[in-house]
matplotlib code that plots the C-alpha trace (Angstrom):
import matplotlib.pyplot as plt

x = [-7.5, -6.6, -3.7, -4.9, -7.5, -4.4, -2.3, -5.1, -5.6, -2.0, -2.3, -5.4, -3.0, -0.5, -3.0, -5.0, -1.7, -0.8, -4.0, -3.9, -0.2, -1.2, -4.5, -3.0, -5.7, -6.2, -5.8, -9.4, -10.5, -9.1, -11.7, -10.8, -11.9, -10.9, -9.1, -12.5, -14.5, -15.2, -12.8, -9.9, -10.9, -11.5, -8.2, -5.8, -8.0, -6.7, -3.0, -3.2, -5.0, -2.4, 0.4, -1.1, -1.2, 2.2, 3.6, 7.2, 10.3, 11.1, 9.8, 12.5, 11.1, 12.9, 12.7, 9.0, 8.3, 5.6, 5.2, 4.8, 2.5, -1.3, -4.1, -8.0, -9.3, -11.5, -9.2, -9.3, -6.0, -3.1, 0.6, 2.3, 3.4, 0.0, 0.8, 4.0, 3.5, 3.5, 6.7, 8.6, 11.9, 11.3, 13.9, 12.6, 13.2, 15.2, 13.8, 10.2, 7.5, 4.4, 0.6, 0.0, 2.6, 2.1, -1.1, -1.6, -2.9, -0.2, 2.0, 0.9, 1.1, 4.6, 5.5, 3.7, 4.9, 8.3, 11.2, 14.0, 15.0, 17.4, 18.4]
y = [-19.9, -17.8, -16.8, -14.8, -13.1, -12.2, -11.0, -8.9, -7.7, -6.6, -4.8, -2.9, -2.1, -0.7, 1.5, 2.5, 3.4, 5.8, 7.4, 7.9, 9.8, 11.9, 13.3, 13.4, 11.0, 7.5, 4.4, 3.9, 7.0, 6.6, 6.4, 4.6, 6.3, 4.5, 1.6, 0.8, 0.2, -3.4, -3.3, -2.8, -4.8, -7.5, -6.8, -7.2, -10.4, -11.9, -10.9, -12.3, -15.4, -15.9, -15.5, -18.0, -20.4, -19.7, -19.8, -18.0, -17.9, -14.7, -12.0, -9.6, -6.5, -3.4, -0.2, 1.5, 3.8, 6.4, 8.8, 12.3, 14.9, 15.1, 12.6, 13.7, 11.6, 11.9, 14.2, 16.3, 17.0, 16.1, 15.9, 12.5, 10.2, 9.9, 6.7, 8.5, 7.5, 3.8, 4.2, 6.1, 4.1, 1.9, 2.3, 4.5, 4.3, 7.5, 8.5, 9.6, 8.9, 11.0, 10.2, 7.5, 4.6, 2.9, 3.2, 3.2, -0.5, -1.9, 0.4, -1.5, -5.1, -4.2, -3.1, -6.6, -8.9, -8.0, -9.2, -7.6, -5.0, -5.2, -2.8]
z = [5.8, 8.7, 7.3, 4.2, 7.3, 8.8, 6.3, 5.0, 8.4, 8.5, 4.8, 6.2, 9.6, 7.4, 5.6, 9.1, 10.6, 7.3, 7.3, 11.4, 10.9, 7.4, 9.4, 12.9, 14.6, 16.6, 14.0, 15.5, 14.0, 10.6, 7.6, 4.4, 1.7, -2.1, -0.5, 1.7, -1.3, -2.4, -5.4, -3.0, -0.7, -3.1, -5.0, -1.8, -0.5, -3.9, -3.5, 0.0, -1.3, -4.1, -1.6, 0.8, -2.3, -3.6, 0.0, -1.0, 1.2, 0.1, -1.8, -3.9, -5.4, -7.3, -5.9, -5.7, -8.8, -6.8, -9.9, -9.6, -10.7, -8.8, -8.3, -7.6, -4.5, -1.3, 0.1, -3.1, -4.7, -3.3, -4.8, -5.9, -4.2, -2.4, -0.1, 1.2, 4.9, 3.7, 1.8, 4.2, 4.3, 1.4, -1.5, -4.5, -8.2, -9.0, -12.2, -11.5, -14.3, -14.5, -12.8, -9.6, -10.5, -6.8, -5.3, -1.0, -1.1, -3.5, -1.2, 1.8, 0.1, -1.1, 2.4, 3.8, 1.6, 0.3, 1.9, 0.1, -2.4, -5.3, -8.0]

ax = plt.figure().add_subplot(projection="3d")
ax.plot(x, y, z, "-o")
ax.set_aspect("equal")
plt.show()
């Protein structure tokens, strides 16, 4: 359905804007690494399709658990939280757990679909 395509496009637009911000380039010049592989796209598409089928009036989430530490990715070793440009301005959990707890794609999905946050 058109809505699923639009949602997926908007999620990847969030990812592209974050990549552009981090790398200091235009959105059109961004390159997706892990988030652009078939599994990443398929997972994001499945979530967009689920939201289409469920059609919630609103989506409430708790604060995001960004994790802490380091992760190895296509850009090399990065400090967590890796999707910092995406989760900027969103409520974060006070206590940080070790490891990657929110991926760039999941952060983009949260930013796109969540309408409010609760404690």
